[in-house]
Phi, psi and omega in degrees: 000132180271156176240148180248130176297174181308145185279155177285164176291146184282143175241023180129170181242167174093173182218117182226359184059019176245152179299147179246149173269141180265014175099338180251020177091346180280127181268127179261133180270149176299139181251333184209170181233039183301317181301315179297316180295318180300315179295319178299325180282352179076026180257128183275161175301319181298320179296315179297316180299319179295314182297325184259002179056049178231166175284154178301323180296326177294319179295318178300319178296316181297321184271002175302128187298344177260000178293130181272085185284152174281166177299321179300319179293318178298317179294325177295318177297318180300315180295317181296315185274350178054051177227156174299144186299329181296338179285347178269342185260147175267145179293140177286151176281349180284141179290157177292152176293158183303315180295321180292318178298317180297318179297317179298319179294316179294323177297314178297319180297317179293318178300319179294317179297318179296318178297315178298319180299319179288332185269337185264140177248356181283132183296318182294323178289318178301319179300312181294319179298315181291328173296316179299315180298319178298320179293321177296318180293332175297324181281318185219085184301334182291355178274005184303324184264013180293137179264179181284172172296159179303148181291328184294151180287335180231144171221143183248153175243119186295341179290328181245147177264054179234160174246129177265124181257134176275153179300143179287142178276146182253000000 
């Protein structure tokens, strides 16, 4: 059973994915979607309150999308809801820093190269794919153990209600 540290002060109730005012004109942006994930998982406020020995109103405050939760609180929610922590967080509107963006691009490129390598049986194509993989590893050696894209044709991300489709193999 996970425990949650003391809850933050409430800045309102409900979940609408829209910015909230904190009463002094400052608009607070949503930080997480814990309430949505909890409802999707079929867990009631009362169940969470019982598990954590808190009042339902305290749980409502904790899952308020503008509540600035501590890492301990986020990890407690992750454990309770049994989802990856990234599914509880909303994407920032700020762009990724250049090094993080470059790493993400190289990671996707390596995953694609590994997938192509596994799918192709032609020697000339394998040669080019392995050259590409070697060049990627020269830039970022830590990508050596990266695996292929998922085998399924579709994968979903619970944060978004979209389906990401992988390219069809020929």
